[in-house]
MIDREN-883710 format. One line per 3 residues: number of its first residue (from 1); their letters; for each residue x, y, z of C-alpha. Coordinates in steps of 0.5 Angstrom, whole numbers, plus 500, padded with zeros to 3 digits. Layout:
BEGIN
NUM = a = X:Y:Z  ...
This chain:
BEGIN
1 = mka = 500:532:475  496:532:482  495:526:486
4 = sai = 491:523:492  495:519:497  491:513:500
7 = iva = 494:510:506  490:503:508  491:503:515
10 = ags = 485:498:517  488:492:518  486:488:525
13 = gvr = 493:486:526  491:479:529  497:475:526
16 = lgs = 501:480:529  498:478:536  497:486:537
19 = svp = 492:489:542  491:495:537  490:495:530
22 = kaf = 497:494:526  497:501:523  498:503:531
25 = vki = 503:499:533  509:503:535  516:501:532
28 = ggr = 522:506:534  517:510:538  513:511:532
31 = tml = 506:508:529  507:505:523  502:510:520
34 = sys = 506:515:522  512:513:518  507:513:511
37 = lvt = 505:520:513  512:523:514  514:520:507
40 = vrq = 507:522:504  509:529:506  515:529:502
43 = ids = 512:529:496  510:535:493  505:532:487
46 = ise = 501:529:493  495:534:494  491:530:499
49 = vvi = 491:524:503  485:519:505  486:514:510
52 = aip = 482:508:511  482:506:519  479:501:523
55 = ngf = 472:503:527  473:507:533  480:509:532
58 = ena = 479:516:528  481:520:534  488:516:534
61 = ara = 489:517:527  487:525:527  493:525:533
64 = eva = 498:522:528  496:527:522  497:533:527
67 = aar = 503:530:529  506:529:521  504:536:519
70 = lgv = 502:534:512  500:541:510  495:538:505
73 = pvk = 487:536:506  486:529:510  480:525:510
76 = itp = 479:519:515  474:514:514  473:507:517
79 = ggi = 475:502:512  471:496:509  471:488:511
82 = erq = 477:487:506  483:491:504  479:492:497
85 = dsv = 473:495:500  478:499:504  481:502:498
88 = ria = 474:503:494  471:507:500  477:511:500
91 = lel = 478:512:493  471:515:493  473:520:497
94 = tsa = 479:523:493  478:529:489  476:529:482
97 = ese = 481:534:481  487:529:482  489:526:476
100 = lvi = 493:520:479  492:516:486  497:512:489
103 = vhd = 495:507:494  500:505:500  499:500:506
106 = aar = 501:503:512  504:496:514  510:498:509
109 = pla = 513:503:514  520:503:510  517:505:503
112 = tpa = 521:511:501  519:518:498  523:516:492
115 = ife = 519:510:490  513:514:491  516:519:486
118 = acl = 518:513:481  511:510:481  507:516:480
121 = saa = 512:518:475  511:511:471  503:512:472
124 = ara = 503:519:469  506:516:463  503:509:463
127 = gga = 497:509:467  499:505:472  505:502:476
130 = iaa = 507:498:482  513:498:487  516:491:486
133 = vpv = 522:486:487  525:480:483  523:474:486
136 = sdt = 530:471:488  528:464:491  527:458:487
139 = lkr = 519:457:487  516:450:488  509:448:486
142 = ivd = 506:444:492  500:438:491  498:434:497
145 = gai = 504:436:501  509:434:496  513:438:490
148 = sat = 509:437:484  513:442:480  519:447:480
151 = var = 517:454:477  521:458:473  523:464:477
154 = agl = 525:468:470  520:474:469  517:473:476
157 = wqa = 516:479:481  514:480:488  509:486:488
160 = qtp = 509:491:494  506:498:495  506:504:493
163 = qaf = 502:502:487  500:509:483  494:509:477
166 = rrd = 491:514:473  485:516:478  480:514:472
169 = llv = 483:507:471  483:506:478  475:508:479
172 = aah = 473:504:473  477:498:475  474:498:482
175 = rra = 467:499:480  468:493:475  470:489:481
178 = vke = 464:490:485  459:489:479  463:482:477
181 = gfv = 464:480:485  471:480:484  476:480:489
184 = atd = 484:481:488  489:482:493  492:488:490
187 = dad = 489:494:486  494:492:480  490:486:479
190 = lve = 484:490:478  487:495:473  490:489:469
193 = rtg = 483:486:468  481:492:465  487:491:460
196 = arv = 490:497:462  498:497:462  501:497:469
199 = evv = 509:498:469  514:495:475  518:500:478
202 = eas = 524:496:482  524:497:489  527:494:495
205 = tnn = 527:488:499  527:492:505  520:495:503
208 = iki = 517:489:508  510:488:509  509:487:517
211 = ttp = 504:481:518  507:477:523  512:478:529
214 = sdl = 518:476:525  516:481:520  516:486:526
217 = aiv = 522:484:529  526:485:522  523:492:521
220 = eai = 525:494:528  532:492:527  533:496:520
223 = iaa = 530:502:524  535:501:530  541:500:525
226 = rmv = 539:507:521  538:511:528  545:508:530
229 = d = 548:510:523
């Protein structure tokens, strides 16, 4: 099945304390965006890439695309106010010939080609699939600064990206969300609300989303260790 890849790279990086948008922060001498582009390049079924970026960073994004040598068509678009807006804008630019769409946050630079492939394969079978890891910590519900309950963690998973879906399902889910004024934290939530099946593909705890300086330090350490190995 043909697939389109959407890379969400429109985050500001304010919580990271960066002077440039998050996707253009460098780790190990390369931008976060570069890692996602190189990963996508290794997946044969991906026939196009759409990147949502902050306004004013079109030239920087084009430079990253050129360096990655993707070998497939690439579209670059300004993102929206919310992540959901950025995905919807990018989704409308994907080819109708693509049966699948895989969405990934550039802020997760350690996602592997294998997890992309696994999500695409599961989505082709079930309609939707996300990378996730089982929750390992004990969860507490807090009210007014105190514990009100302990939440059983059995069956709870922590969602990540990439997330892959049949294109028609994802388009319909986003259009429904606009109509209803619903805002979700990930695309799976939108698709779930339509009643479609979304499967879970077990990923790695190393697939960290970089939000804070401490997240960045952890990912830098992982990349540094790999370079030594």
